[in-house]
N, C-alpha and C positions, 0 to 999 in steps of 0.2 A: 736095137739097137741105137744111141746118138752117136755119128761119127763129126770129128771135129778136124780140121787143116790148122794149123801151128805150122807156121812159116818164118826162118828167122833170116833174115838180111844180111848175106857181105858177097865179095867173092872168092871164091877157088883158088886153090892153091899156095902152097907156102908164103909166096911174097909177101904175103895181102894178112898171114894171122896175126891177129893179134892186136891188128891194125883199129882206129875208132870209126870205121863205119863197119868191121867187121861182128861189133858186138850185138850184134842179129845172130849169128854163128855163135858165139860164145853162151849168149845165152838159151839156142835151143839146146847145144849139147850137156846145159847144166843139165836141161829139164829134161831129156832123154838117159842120163846117165844116172838123176833122183828114180827113174825110172826103170833104171838097171836093163835098160834100151839099148839097142847098137845100131848106128847107121848101115847102109848096103849102097850100092849105088845102083842106082835106077834111071829109069829117063828124064830128063831137064835137072835130075837131080841129087843128091843124097837123100835117103828115106830110115824112116824110123816108122816100127807099124808098134804101137801099144795098146795095150787090153786092158781094161783099171774100173772095178769100181760101175761094170757096165756100158763103158766110155768106148769106142774105139778112136783111138788117138792118131790122126798120120801128121807125121812131121816129117818139113822138109829145107832141106838146105839147098836151094838154087846151084845149081853147077853154067848156069847157063850166064853169068859174070849180071853182074846188078843192074844194067841198064835192060837188062831181058827177065828179068825177074816176072814180071807178069804172063809170061810164056809157060814157064818152069807150075805157077802158081794157077792157071788157068786146067794146063793138061790134067794136077793133081785132084783139082777139083769136083774136074768132068769127073775122071777115072773112080773118086772114091764117091762120089753123088753126097757133096755136102754141101749143106744151104752154107748160102751167104753168112747169115746170123753164126755160125761155129766156126769160122777161119776167124784165129787172130796172125797179126804180121808184123815179129818183132824188129823195131827196126834204130838205126840212131839216128840222133835230130839235135843239130847245132841251136836251134831256136828254146834249147831246156839248158838248161844250167849244169854242169855234172854233177850236182848231186841231184838235178829230178829227175821224175820221169814221172809218164803219161799217159793215160789207157782210154783211149777215143772212140768210138763208135763209127767218126763220119770228119769228114775233116776234105783238104784238098792235098796234095802232093810238095805242099811246102818247096817247090824246088828239088827234094828228092827225088831222082832218078828212079830210084825199086818202087817206088811209093806210084812214080808218075807210068811207070811201063804195070803195071797191077791193075792202076785205073783204066789205063786203055784198055786191056784184054778185057778183065771184066766188067767195062761196060759205066760202073756205079765206084760214088766216092764209097760207100754205104758197107762199112766192113774195119772189122777193129784193130786197133793195132793199138800194141804198145811202145810208146818212144821214148826210147831209153837218152835222156841229154848226156852229150858229149863233150859241148860248150861251145862258145867258137874265139877263142883263142890266139885268134891267127890278123898276121896282117892284110890289109887289103891288094886282094888279088891271087891270096894264100888258100881261099880253099880247098882246093884239091888237096894239095900239101898235108894240110890239117886232118882232113876225112883219112888218108890215105897213111898218115903214120901213125907212131907207134905209142901208146899209151905213157906217162913221163912218170918220174919215180913218184912227185906228188898228188898224180892222178892214179896210178893204178890201186892202192889200198881202198880206198873211195869207189871205183869200178870193180873191186872182188866183194866188194859190200851189195853191192848194186846186183851184184852179181847171183850172191848167193842169195838175195830175194826173190828170183825171177821165178824159180819152179815152183814157188807158192803161189805166185800171181796168176801164171799160169794155172795153173786146181784151181785156185776160186773162179776163174773168167770159165773154165769148162764146170764144175761142179754149181758156181751160185749164180755166173750169169754177169754180162759189161759193168750193169749198175752198179750193182754190192762193190763189186771187185772196185771199183771207179771208188766209189766213197771210201774203202778202206784203204787204198792204195796211194791213191794221187796226192794225197799232203806228207808221205813220205819227203824228209829228206834225207840224205847220205855225207856221213863226213868222213874224214880221215880220222 
């Protein structure tokens, strides 16, 4: 039976709920709900365990804070004996417009502290990540406030549509692989 590790990046706690930086948590919540799973608090993460069509899918939302996400990812990757080809990290991306998303199977951290931590703990850039565009509409020096800010009324409908698509994209990654998923979904555009 193949085992997959699906990671949603964000920060734990009510203060961060509904912020741009937590879209990875929100996407994973939707995926787990689509499979009628539940999260429980375990070591370094909230974890859901799904068995579906011959696959074991371990879903984690690290509780280590964003900058130490790699600690949780490495722990669960090792504990569940998941191969690097079967890991998918769902993350916010300021380099993509709000209307876009992009699946990649390798690449730099792009200045994202969560991805930087994962790269440090895993010792590689070669793992899949589903980057959900959040745009970059902030003044110089305002990046932190922007990513930790809540969605605006104009942004919320677009984010809702994107999050609704995420369970299908994650399912596709698990059952059809990264290449076919990239071909099918990387050109999608989400509008209000």
